[in-house]
MMTF fields as JSON, N, C-alpha, C and O atoms, coordinates in Angstrom:
{
  "mmtfVersion": "1.0.0",
  "mmtfProducer": "UNKNOWN",
  "numBonds": 479,
  "numAtoms": 480,
  "numGroups": 120,
  "numChains": 1,
  "numModels": 1,
  "chainsPerModel": [1],
  "groupsPerChain": [120],
  "chainIdList": ["A"],
  "bondAtomList": [4, 2, 8, 6, 12, 10, 16, 14, 20, 18, 24, 22, 28, 26, 32, 30, 36, 34, 40, 38, 44, 42, 48, 46, 52, 50, 56, 54, 60, 58, 64, 62, 68, 66, 72, 70, 76, 74, 80, 78, 84, 82, 88, 86, 92, 90, 96, 94, 100, 98, 104, 102, 108, 106, 112, 110, 116, 114, 120, 118, 124, 122, 128, 126, 132, 130, 136, 134, 140, 138, 144, 142, 148, 146, 152, 150, 156, 154, 160, 158, 164, 162, 168, 166, 172, 170, 176, 174, 180, 178, 184, 182, 188, 186, 192, 190, 196, 194, 200, 198, 204, 202, 208, 206, 212, 210, 216, 214, 220, 218, 224, 222, 228, 226, 232, 230, 236, 234, 240, 238, 244, 242, 248, 246, 252, 250, 256, 254, 260, 258, 264, 262, 268, 266, 272, 270, 276, 274, 280, 278, 284, 282, 288, 286, 292, 290, 296, 294, 300, 298, 304, 302, 308, 306, 312, 310, 316, 314, 320, 318, 324, 322, 328, 326, 332, 330, 336, 334, 340, 338, 344, 342, 348, 346, 352, 350, 356, 354, 360, 358, 364, 362, 368, 366, 372, 370, 376, 374, 380, 378, 384, 382, 388, 386, 392, 390, 396, 394, 400, 398, 404, 402, 408, 406, 412, 410, 416, 414, 420, 418, 424, 422, 428, 426, 432, 430, 436, 434, 440, 438, 444, 442, 448, 446, 452, 450, 456, 454, 460, 458, 464, 462, 468, 466, 472, 470, 476, 474],
  "bondOrderList": [1, 1, 1, 1, 1, 1, 1, 1, 1, 1, 1, 1, 1, 1, 1, 1, 1, 1, 1, 1, 1, 1, 1, 1, 1, 1, 1, 1, 1, 1, 1, 1, 1, 1, 1, 1, 1, 1, 1, 1, 1, 1, 1, 1, 1, 1, 1, 1, 1, 1, 1, 1, 1, 1, 1, 1, 1, 1, 1, 1, 1, 1, 1, 1, 1, 1, 1, 1, 1, 1, 1, 1, 1, 1, 1, 1, 1, 1, 1, 1, 1, 1, 1, 1, 1, 1, 1, 1, 1, 1, 1, 1, 1, 1, 1, 1, 1, 1, 1, 1, 1, 1, 1, 1, 1, 1, 1, 1, 1, 1, 1, 1, 1, 1, 1, 1, 1, 1, 1],
  "groupList": [{"groupName": "UNK", "atomNameList": ["N", "CA", "C", "O"], "elementList": ["N", "C", "C", "O"], "formalChargeList": [0, 0, 0, 0], "bondAtomList": [1, 0, 2, 1, 3, 2], "bondOrderList": [1, 1, 2], "singleLetterCode": "X", "chemCompType": "L-PEPTIDE LINKING"}],
  "groupTypeList": [0, 0, 0, 0, 0, 0, 0, 0, 0, 0, 0, 0, 0, 0, 0, 0, 0, 0, 0, 0, 0, 0, 0, 0, 0, 0, 0, 0, 0, 0, 0, 0, 0, 0, 0, 0, 0, 0, 0, 0, 0, 0, 0, 0, 0, 0, 0, 0, 0, 0, 0, 0, 0, 0, 0, 0, 0, 0, 0, 0, 0, 0, 0, 0, 0, 0, 0, 0, 0, 0, 0, 0, 0, 0, 0, 0, 0, 0, 0, 0, 0, 0, 0, 0, 0, 0, 0, 0, 0, 0, 0, 0, 0, 0, 0, 0, 0, 0, 0, 0, 0, 0, 0, 0, 0, 0, 0, 0, 0, 0, 0, 0, 0, 0, 0, 0, 0, 0, 0, 0],
  "groupIdList": [1, 2, 3, 4, 5, 6, 7, 8, 9, 10, 11, 12, 13, 14, 15, 16, 17, 18, 19, 20, 21, 22, 23, 24, 25, 26, 27, 28, 29, 30, 31, 32, 33, 34, 35, 36, 37, 38, 39, 40, 41, 42, 43, 44, 45, 46, 47, 48, 49, 50, 51, 52, 53, 54, 55, 56, 57, 58, 59, 60, 61, 62, 63, 64, 65, 66, 67, 68, 69, 70, 71, 72, 73, 74, 75, 76, 77, 78, 79, 80, 81, 82, 83, 84, 85, 86, 87, 88, 89, 90, 91, 92, 93, 94, 95, 96, 97, 98, 99, 100, 101, 102, 103, 104, 105, 106, 107, 108, 109, 110, 111, 112, 113, 114, 115, 116, 117, 118, 119, 120],
  "secStructList": [7, 7, 7, 1, 3, 3, 3, 7, 2, 2, 2, 2, 2, 2, 2, 2, 2, 2, 2, 2, 2, 6, 6, 7, 6, 6, 7, 3, 3, 3, 3, 3, 3, 3, 3, 7, 1, 6, 6, 1, 3, 3, 3, 3, 3, 3, 3, 3, 1, 1, 7, 7, 6, 6, 3, 3, 3, 3, 3, 3, 6, 6, 3, 3, 3, 3, 3, 3, 2, 2, 2, 2, 2, 2, 2, 6, 6, 3, 3, 3, 3, 3, 3, 3, 3, 6, 6, 3, 3, 3, 3, 3, 3, 3, 7, 6, 6, 3, 3, 3, 3, 7, 6, 6, 1, 1, 3, 3, 3, 3, 1, 1, 7, 7, 7, 7, 7, 7, 7, 7],
  "xCoordList": [51.944, 52.661, 51.669, 50.551, 52.086, 51.219, 51.155, 51.899, 50.252, 50.104, 51.432, 52.159, 51.732, 52.979, 52.961, 53.927, 51.857, 51.688, 50.487, 49.465, 50.607, 49.507, 49.013, 49.765, 47.75, 47.134, 46.431, 45.693, 46.651, 45.861, 44.494, 44.302, 43.547, 42.212, 42.254, 41.538, 43.096, 43.218, 43.741, 43.246, 44.733, 45.273, 44.221, 44.071, 43.494, 42.462, 41.377, 40.927, 40.955, 39.936, 40.428, 39.678, 41.686, 42.242, 42.356, 42.06, 42.78, 42.893, 41.524, 41.387, 40.503, 39.147, 38.675, 38.04, 38.978, 38.607, 39.31, 38.707, 40.594, 41.354, 40.803, 40.709, 40.442, 39.864, 38.564, 38.32, 37.731, 36.457, 36.686, 36.057, 37.59, 37.859, 38.422, 38.198, 39.149, 39.756, 38.973, 39.459, 37.747, 36.893, 37.63, 37.596, 38.299, 39.075, 38.552, 39.322, 37.255, 36.694, 36.892, 36.913, 37.036, 37.202, 38.664, 38.957, 39.562, 40.99, 41.506, 40.849, 42.687, 43.416, 44.508, 44.876, 45.013, 46.155, 47.415, 47.589, 48.297, 49.583, 50.638, 50.833, 51.316, 52.426, 53.681, 53.733, 54.7, 55.887, 57.156, 57.117, 58.263, 59.594, 60.303, 60.224, 60.996, 61.766, 63.131, 63.303, 64.079, 65.404, 65.379, 64.625, 66.209, 66.309, 66.091, 65.996, 66.011, 65.88, 67.244, 68.232, 67.308, 68.569, 69.286, 70.516, 68.522, 69.135, 69.214, 69.762, 68.691, 68.82, 67.52, 67.432, 66.495, 65.195, 64.122, 64.306, 63.011, 61.893, 60.588, 60.509, 59.575, 58.265, 57.428, 57.591, 56.54, 55.572, 54.189, 54.028, 53.201, 51.804, 50.989, 51.169, 50.098, 49.254, 48.085, 47.968, 47.233, 46.069, 46.392, 47.026, 45.956, 46.19, 44.85, 43.95, 44.728, 43.495, 43.652, 42.668, 44.896, 45.145, 46.1, 47.003, 45.896, 46.809, 47.701, 47.218, 48.996, 49.95, 50.25, 49.954, 50.83, 51.141, 52.061, 51.951, 52.954, 53.95, 53.494, 54.324, 52.186, 51.648, 51.036, 50.553, 51.07, 50.328, 49.212, 49.45, 47.999, 46.862, 46.19, 46.011, 45.819, 45.099, 44.237, 44.362, 43.366, 42.424, 42.55, 42.719, 42.466, 42.42, 41.48, 41.553, 40.608, 39.66, 38.885, 38.571, 38.578, 37.807, 38.608, 38.03, 39.931, 40.793, 41.604, 42.26, 41.555, 42.4, 43.813, 43.996, 44.796, 46.19, 46.969, 46.806, 47.817, 48.616, 50.089, 50.48, 50.906, 52.354, 53.045, 52.684, 54.032, 54.821, 55.614, 56.15, 55.688, 56.363, 57.839, 58.409, 58.471, 59.874, 60.008, 61.022, 58.995, 59.025, 58.593, 58.898, 57.888, 57.301, 58.304, 58.001, 59.486, 60.408, 60.888, 61.128, 61.027, 61.476, 60.364, 60.641, 59.108, 57.964, 57.347, 56.478, 57.772, 57.146, 57.053, 58.065, 55.825, 55.596, 55.516, 55.418, 55.554, 55.506, 54.124, 53.105, 54.103, 52.849, 52.678, 53.562, 51.523, 51.203, 50.104, 49.039, 50.369, 49.424, 49.187, 49.922, 48.169, 47.899, 47.752, 46.964, 48.505, 48.48, 48.145, 48.643, 47.292, 46.95, 47.765, 48.002, 48.199, 48.905, 48.49, 47.696, 49.024, 48.725, 49.17, 48.625, 50.15, 50.686, 49.998, 50.387, 48.981, 48.285, 48.423, 48.785, 48.137, 48.195, 49.111, 49.472, 49.48, 50.329, 50.456, 50.191, 50.867, 51.079, 52.436, 53.402, 52.501, 53.766, 53.973, 53.022, 55.201, 55.533, 56.589, 57.668, 56.26, 57.183, 57.561, 56.772, 58.776, 59.254, 60.282, 61.364, 59.962, 60.904, 62.168, 63.141, 62.17, 63.33, 64.322, 65.444, 63.927, 64.801, 65.872, 65.566, 67.128, 68.225, 68.733, 69.47, 68.339, 68.72, 67.658, 67.068, 67.417, 66.469, 66.996, 67.905, 66.417, 66.825, 66.007, 64.932, 66.493, 65.778, 64.417, 63.529, 64.238, 62.952, 61.9, 60.704, 62.346, 61.412, 60.819, 60.055, 61.141, 60.539, 61.55, 61.22, 62.765, 63.808, 64.423, 64.517, 64.842, 65.366, 66.307, 66.468, 66.929, 67.81, 67.613, 67.381, 67.704, 67.626, 68.983, 69.873, 69.143, 70.409, 70.707, 71.873, 69.665, 69.864, 69.59, 69.938, 68.974, 68.641, 68.997, 68.299, 70.089, 70.564, 70.099, 69.918, 69.896, 69.516, 70.668, 71.789, 70.401, 71.391, 70.948, 69.957, 71.675, 71.26, 71.321, 72.148, 70.42, 70.403, 70.592, 70.542, 70.806, 70.888, 69.517, 68.514, 69.452, 68.179, 67.849, 66.82],
  "yCoordList": [-8.012, -8.307, -8.88, -8.382, -9.923, -10.524, -9.611, -8.637, -9.954, -9.144, -9.091, -10.082, -7.956, -7.776, -8.605, -9.301, -8.526, -9.229, -10.15, -9.764, -11.364, -12.324, -12.535, -13.003, -12.193, -12.434, -13.783, -14.071, -14.607, -15.822, -15.447, -14.347, -16.365, -16.104, -15.903, -15.057, -16.683, -16.553, -15.167, -14.555, -14.67, -13.337, -12.268, -11.326, -12.421, -11.447, -11.395, -10.311, -12.551, -12.582, -11.864, -11.106, -12.095, -11.446, -9.938, -9.161, -9.527, -8.091, -7.43, -6.337, -8.082, -7.532, -7.398, -6.403, -8.39, -8.31, -7.135, -6.409, -6.956, -5.851, -4.505, -3.557, -4.428, -3.189, -2.854, -1.703, -3.874, -3.653, -3.232, -2.291, -3.932, -3.628, -2.223, -1.592, -1.733, -0.402, 0.657, 1.769, 0.305, 1.206, 1.775, 2.976, 0.873, 1.243, 0.529, 0.266, 0.209, -0.561, 0.103, -0.586, 1.417, 2.125, 2.328, 2.938, 1.823, 1.999, 0.912, -0.103, 1.156, 0.162, -0.423, 0.163, -1.571, -2.166, -1.72, -1.998, -1.027, -0.627, -1.636, -1.875, -2.227, -3.143, -2.429, -1.913, -2.401, -1.624, -2.324, -3.335, -1.756, -2.198, -0.974, 0.101, -1.131, -0.006, -0.504, -1.687, 0.387, 0.038, -0.246, 0.377, -1.192, -1.53, -2.997, -3.773, -3.386, -4.796, -5.46, -4.857, -6.675, -7.398, -7.65, -7.637, -7.879, -8.211, -7.029, -7.17, -5.877, -4.686, -4.105, -2.893, -4.942, -4.473, -5.101, -6.199, -4.414, -4.998, -4.644, -3.678, -5.451, -5.268, -4.315, -4.212, -3.63, -2.787, -3.079, -3.261, -3.122, -3.261, -2.317, -2.252, -1.59, -0.67, -0.239, -0.654, 0.588, 1.065, 2.39, 3.26, 2.535, 3.764, 4.337, 3.606, 5.659, 6.331, 7.071, 7.522, 7.196, 7.884, 7.065, 6.408, 7.11, 6.49, 7.602, 8.594, 7.429, 8.441, 8.277, 7.24, 9.293, 9.292, 8.132, 7.598, 7.747, 6.703, 5.315, 4.426, 5.125, 3.851, 3.024, 3.552, 1.724, 0.772, 0.245, -0.078, 0.154, -0.314, -1.473, -1.439, -2.504, -3.647, -4.239, -3.85, -5.173, -5.741, -7.258, -7.913, -7.801, -9.249, -9.535, -8.879, -10.502, -10.929, -9.745, -9.726, -8.764, -7.615, -6.566, -5.64, -6.692, -5.721, -4.961, -5.564, -3.643, -2.807, -2.832, -2.58, -3.133, -3.207, -2.116, -1.922, -1.408, -0.328, -0.641, -0.984, -0.518, -0.733, 0.401, 0.714, 1.011, 2.04, 1.397, 0.3, 2.074, 1.507, 1.217, 0.332, 1.943, 1.669, 0.352, -0.333, -0.01, -1.261, -2.463, -3.603, -2.215, -3.296, -4.36, -5.545, -4.011, -5.071, -5.951, -7.144, -5.368, -6.125, -7.05, -8.142, -6.621, -7.39, -8.316, -9.122, -8.219, -8.984, -10.473, -11.125, -11.0, -12.421, -12.782, -13.962, -11.79, -12.049, -12.544, -11.96, -13.621, -14.209, -13.88, -14.142, -13.302, -12.977, -13.925, -13.995, -14.652, -15.621, -15.296, -14.509, -15.9, -15.771, -17.167, -17.965, -17.468, -18.809, -18.738, -17.883, -19.658, -19.806, -20.95, -21.947, -20.812, -21.893, -21.878, -21.038, -22.795, -22.858, -21.584, -21.234, -20.902, -19.695, -18.428, -17.323, -18.577, -17.421, -17.421, -18.434, -16.297, -16.201, -15.086, -14.201, -15.147, -14.093, -14.201, -15.246, -13.1, -13.065, -13.676, -13.487, -14.409, -14.912, -14.308, -14.134, -13.997, -13.38, -14.23, -14.461, -14.691, -15.501, -14.71, -14.587, -14.173, -13.33, -14.117, -14.414, -14.462, -15.226, -14.449, -15.039, -13.137, -12.296, -12.215, -11.742, -12.666, -12.586, -13.671, -14.844, -13.264, -14.234, -14.536, -15.5, -13.71, -13.929, -13.294, -12.277, -13.899, -13.325, -13.528, -14.325, -12.805, -12.855, -13.906, -14.288, -14.366, -15.348, -14.866, -15.679, -13.553, -13.014, -13.114, -13.025, -13.301, -13.507, -12.247, -12.333, -11.075, -9.854, -8.995, -7.895, -9.477, -8.726, -9.608, -10.826, -8.971, -9.735, -8.892, -7.696, -9.533, -8.849, -9.52, -10.727, -8.738, -9.287, -9.131, -8.473, -9.732, -9.636, -8.206, -7.823, -7.402, -6.036, -4.965, -3.805, -5.319, -4.319, -4.861, -5.72, -4.353, -4.872, -4.054, -4.619, -2.743, -1.926, -1.836, -2.241, -1.311, -1.187, -2.011, -1.671, -3.117, -3.972, -3.255, -2.37, -3.664, -3.175, -4.369, -5.516, -4.097, -5.168, -5.797, -5.084, -7.103, -7.783, -7.641, -8.143],
  "zCoordList": [-3.949, -2.714, -1.707, -1.57, -1.009, -0.001, 1.231, 1.348, 2.132, 3.344, 4.098, 4.164, 4.651, 5.383, 6.655, 6.968, 7.387, 8.653, 8.518, 7.951, 9.037, 9.009, 10.434, 11.29, 10.694, 11.997, 11.96, 11.018, 12.972, 13.076, 13.622, 14.14, 13.502, 14.029, 15.537, 16.071, 16.23, 17.694, 18.07, 19.017, 17.339, 17.617, 17.351, 18.129, 16.246, 15.904, 16.974, 17.346, 17.47, 18.531, 19.777, 20.393, 20.158, 21.343, 21.133, 22.041, 19.954, 19.664, 19.719, 20.269, 19.154, 19.204, 20.653, 21.004, 21.499, 22.921, 23.594, 24.384, 23.272, 23.858, 23.382, 24.162, 22.106, 21.577, 22.294, 22.654, 22.498, 23.183, 24.632, 25.115, 25.327, 26.737, 26.919, 27.952, 25.925, 26.006, 25.238, 25.031, 24.812, 24.043, 22.831, 22.566, 22.104, 20.919, 19.677, 18.753, 19.636, 18.521, 17.16, 16.14, 17.127, 15.865, 15.473, 14.445, 16.283, 16.023, 15.077, 14.842, 14.553, 13.774, 14.663, 15.68, 14.27, 14.958, 14.236, 13.049, 14.953, 14.37, 14.807, 15.999, 13.82, 14.077, 13.612, 12.496, 14.476, 14.151, 14.625, 15.326, 14.221, 14.638, 15.164, 14.569, 16.275, 16.801, 17.255, 17.549, 17.308, 17.777, 19.263, 20.011, 19.69, 21.103, 21.333, 20.381, 22.572, 22.914, 22.93, 22.512, 23.399, 23.564, 22.24, 22.188, 21.17, 19.885, 18.93, 17.837, 19.302, 18.481, 17.966, 17.767, 17.74, 17.279, 18.15, 18.677, 18.301, 19.039, 18.331, 17.571, 18.601, 17.978, 18.807, 20.022, 18.135, 18.813, 18.252, 17.046, 19.12, 18.702, 19.555, 20.771, 18.92, 19.65, 18.779, 17.626, 19.338, 18.605, 17.934, 18.53, 16.699, 15.932, 15.504, 15.092, 15.607, 15.205, 13.889, 13.302, 13.422, 12.166, 11.319, 11.837, 10.028, 9.082, 8.552, 8.005, 8.719, 8.283, 6.789, 6.195, 6.209, 4.776, 4.388, 3.284, 5.275, 4.99, 5.466, 5.658, 5.655, 6.148, 5.03, 4.028, 5.229, 4.417, 5.306, 6.47, 4.774, 5.564, 4.842, 3.625, 5.606, 5.064, 6.163, 7.324, 5.817, 6.787, 6.832, 5.803, 8.036, 8.251, 9.414, 10.454, 9.242, 10.289, 10.865, 12.056, 10.029, 10.482, 11.228, 11.798, 11.235, 11.923, 10.883, 10.033, 10.956, 10.111, 10.699, 11.89, 9.875, 10.318, 9.588, 8.383, 10.333, 9.791, 10.043, 11.159, 8.983, 9.086, 8.335, 7.2, 8.97, 8.32, 7.184, 7.342, 6.046, 4.868, 5.131, 4.493, 6.056, 6.399, 7.157, 7.027, 7.95, 8.72, 7.885, 8.235, 6.786, 5.992, 5.553, 5.697, 5.024, 4.605, 5.761, 5.577, 6.938, 8.11, 8.599, 9.096, 8.462, 8.958, 7.907, 8.241, 6.654, 5.572, 5.917, 6.173, 5.921, 6.191, 7.66, 7.997, 8.547, 9.982, 10.397, 10.028, 11.166, 11.648, 13.13, 13.945, 13.461, 14.853, 15.307, 14.694, 16.382, 16.93, 18.399, 18.996, 18.968, 20.402, 20.961, 20.452, 22.006, 22.578, 24.069, 24.8, 24.489, 25.91, 26.477, 25.795, 27.729, 28.414, 29.884, 30.308, 30.636, 32.07, 32.79, 33.837, 32.229, 32.85, 32.351, 32.731, 31.506, 30.944, 29.44, 28.84, 28.835, 27.388, 26.943, 27.719, 25.675, 25.138, 23.634, 23.039, 23.036, 21.597, 21.278, 22.018, 20.173, 19.661, 18.281, 17.519, 17.973, 16.694, 16.017, 16.562, 14.82, 14.029, 12.79, 11.853, 12.794, 11.698, 10.886, 11.393, 9.626, 8.815, 8.464, 7.994, 8.685, 8.379, 9.535, 9.351, 10.713, 11.889, 11.794, 11.58, 11.957, 11.929, 13.33, 13.535, 14.293, 15.686, 16.561, 16.198, 17.716, 18.664, 20.067, 20.301, 20.985, 22.378, 23.108, 22.645, 24.22, 25.017, 25.489, 25.743, 25.611, 26.059, 24.958, 25.234, 23.691, 22.593, 22.0, 21.038, 22.536, 21.992, 21.254, 20.812, 21.115, 20.449, 19.368, 19.523, 18.265, 17.142, 16.315, 16.554, 15.336, 14.391, 13.042, 12.973, 11.963, 10.609, 9.943, 10.483, 8.774, 8.055, 7.634, 7.534, 7.382, 6.898, 7.937, 7.719, 9.068, 10.08, 11.454, 11.993, 12.018, 13.291, 14.486, 15.564, 14.341, 15.483, 16.47, 16.16, 17.65, 18.704, 19.893, 20.54, 20.205, 21.316, 22.658, 22.876, 23.55, 24.929, 25.844, 25.402, 27.108, 28.103, 28.302, 28.32, 28.451, 28.758, 30.212, 30.664]
}
C-alpha cells in the first residue's frame, strides 16, 4: 500500500519550522479526520507524542506521520502542500476521495463517509 498521506517538500519545511518554534522537534505529525464542518468531515493536523495501538506510522522528508487506521481509507492518497501568497501562507489539502467540499476549503465529504454537516 502506498503512503496514506503525501507531504510536499514545502509542507514538510513548514511543519519542521512549526515543530522547532513550538519546541516539538521530537513529536510526530498526526493527520486525522473528524466529524463536523460545513460538508460533514474536517481535517485535523497536530503534534503527537505517542503512537496509539490503532495507528499507522510512516516517515516523509524526515517527519514521522501518524494516521489512525480508521481514518486511513478516507485520507488515502491525500496530498498536503504549503503555499505562500500575497495574503500569507497556508496548508492546502487535496484529497482524491472527497466528492464535495465547502467553500472554506477545510470541510469535505466522501462517497462512503458523510459525517454531520455544521453551519459555515
